[in-house]
C-alpha positions in Angstrom: -22.7 -24.7 146.2 -19.5 -25.1 148.0 -17.9 -28.1 149.7 -18.3 -28.1 153.5 -14.6 -28.5 153.8 -14.0 -25.4 151.7 -16.4 -23.5 153.9 -14.5 -24.5 157.0 -11.1 -23.6 155.5 -12.5 -20.2 154.5 -13.8 -19.5 158.0 -10.5 -20.6 159.5 -8.6 -18.3 157.1 -6.4 -21.0 155.7 -7.4 -20.3 152.1 -8.4 -17.3 150.1 -11.8 -17.0 148.4 -10.1 -16.6 145.0 -8.2 -19.9 145.4 -11.4 -21.8 146.4 -13.2 -20.4 143.3 -10.3 -21.3 141.0 -10.3 -24.9 142.3 -14.1 -25.1 141.9 -13.8 -23.9 138.2 -11.0 -26.4 137.5 -13.1 -29.3 139.0 -16.2 -28.2 137.0 -14.1 -28.0 133.8 -12.8 -31.5 134.4 -16.3 -32.9 135.1 -17.9 -31.3 132.0 -15.0 -31.0 129.7 -14.5 -33.0 126.6 -11.8 -35.6 126.1 -8.9 -34.5 124.0 -9.4 -35.3 120.3 -7.8 -38.4 119.0 -4.5 -37.7 117.1 -4.9 -37.6 113.4 -2.9 -39.8 111.0 -0.5 -37.0 110.2 0.2 -36.4 113.9 0.7 -40.2 114.5 3.1 -40.3 111.5 5.0 -37.3 112.8 5.3 -38.9 116.3 6.5 -42.2 114.7 9.2 -40.3 112.7 10.3 -38.4 115.8 10.7 -41.6 117.7 12.7 -43.2 114.9 15.0 -40.2 114.7 15.5 -40.3 118.5 16.4 -44.0 118.3 18.9 -43.4 115.5 20.4 -40.5 117.4 20.8 -42.8 120.5 22.5 -45.5 118.4 24.9 -43.0 116.8 25.7 -41.5 120.2 26.4 -45.0 121.6 28.7 -45.8 118.6 30.5 -42.5 119.1 31.0 -43.2 122.8 32.3 -46.7 122.0 34.8 -45.2 119.5 35.9 -42.6 122.1 36.4 -45.3 124.7 38.5 -47.3 122.3 40.6 -44.3 121.4 41.1 -43.5 125.0 42.2 -47.0 125.8 44.7 -47.0 123.0 46.1 -43.7 124.3 46.4 -45.2 127.8 48.2 -48.2 126.4 50.6 -45.9 124.4 51.3 -43.9 127.6 51.9 -47.0 129.7 54.3 -48.4 127.2 56.1 -45.0 126.7 56.6 -44.7 130.5 57.7 -48.3 131.1 59.7 -49.3 128.0 63.3 -50.4 128.5 66.1 -48.9 126.5 67.3 -51.8 124.3 71.1 -51.9 123.9 72.7 -55.2 123.0 73.9 -57.4 120.3 71.9 -60.5 120.8 69.0 -60.8 118.3 65.9 -62.1 120.3 63.5 -63.6 117.7 59.8 -63.8 118.1 56.7 -64.1 115.9 54.2 -61.4 115.3 51.2 -62.5 113.2 53.2 -65.4 111.7 56.1 -63.2 110.7 59.4 -63.6 112.5 60.7 -60.4 114.0 63.6 -59.7 116.3 64.9 -57.1 118.7 68.5 -56.6 119.9 68.9 -57.2 123.6 71.7 -58.0 126.0 72.0 -61.3 128.0 70.1 -60.2 131.1 67.1 -58.9 129.1 67.1 -62.1 127.0 66.9 -64.2 130.2 64.1 -62.0 131.6 62.1 -62.3 128.4 62.5 -66.1 128.3 61.5 -66.3 132.0 58.4 -64.1 131.6 59.6 -61.1 133.7 59.6 -58.9 130.6 57.1 -58.7 127.7 57.3 -57.5 124.1 54.5 -55.2 122.9 53.7 -53.3 119.8 54.7 -49.6 120.0 54.2 -47.1 117.2 55.9 -48.7 114.2 58.1 -51.1 116.1 58.2 -53.0 119.4 59.0 -52.2 123.0 60.1 -54.3 126.0 58.2 -53.6 129.2 58.1 -55.2 132.7 55.4 -57.7 133.7 53.5 -55.1 135.9 53.1 -52.7 133.0 52.1 -55.6 130.7 49.2 -56.6 133.0 47.9 -53.0 132.6 48.2 -53.3 128.8 46.4 -56.6 128.9 43.5 -55.0 130.8 43.1 -52.3 128.1 44.1 -54.0 124.8 45.5 -57.6 124.9 46.2 -57.5 121.1 49.1 -55.1 121.7 51.1 -57.8 123.5 53.2 -59.7 121.0 55.4 -62.0 123.2 54.7 -63.0 126.8 56.3 -66.2 128.1 54.7 -65.7 131.5 51.1 -66.0 130.2 52.0 -68.8 127.7 52.3 -71.4 130.4 48.9 -70.7 131.9 46.9 -72.0 128.8 49.0 -75.0 127.9 48.0 -78.5 128.9 51.4 -80.0 129.2 50.9 -80.7 132.9 47.7 -82.7 132.1 49.5 -84.7 129.5 52.3 -85.5 131.9 49.8 -86.7 134.5 48.1 -88.9 132.0 51.2 -90.5 130.6 52.8 -91.0 134.1 50.5 -94.0 134.6 52.3 -96.0 131.9 55.6 -97.7 132.6 58.4 -97.0 130.2 60.2 -100.1 129.0 63.8 -100.5 130.1 65.2 -100.7 126.6 63.8 -97.2 125.8 65.6 -95.4 128.6 69.1 -94.3 127.6 
């Protein structure tokens, strides 16, 4: 026995008789069909192993992606330094510390003043050091701050000398200590 809606659709010519029969068979199968069998212990174990492997693969892919990003950032830093480094010619040894070891680079008087003022920055480059301008140093900071060895421009931002001066300004200095 067909659905009255199916009869109307057939008379109107909107559906074919074969399509109506196919839908009727599908509905009957769903009504009288059995539920799928419960998965066996072996199938459950296989699914668990498959999920664990997928999770391991995701973790490995995330680690590979992180390594690739780190490698890409280092390459960008190397390129920035290579494009912006200054040619160092001079006879003044400018000393600085790198990981508690005193190092020096030979510079002229103008470069020395710019380094001291914070307009130029010293960064690690290959096996040595390079001097780059502040704008390039900001790009290097964004990618890998550990590459910057000496930056007098950033050193003043973190110090609390101004706070100490404000605190001690409230005390009067005795006349005999001013000389």
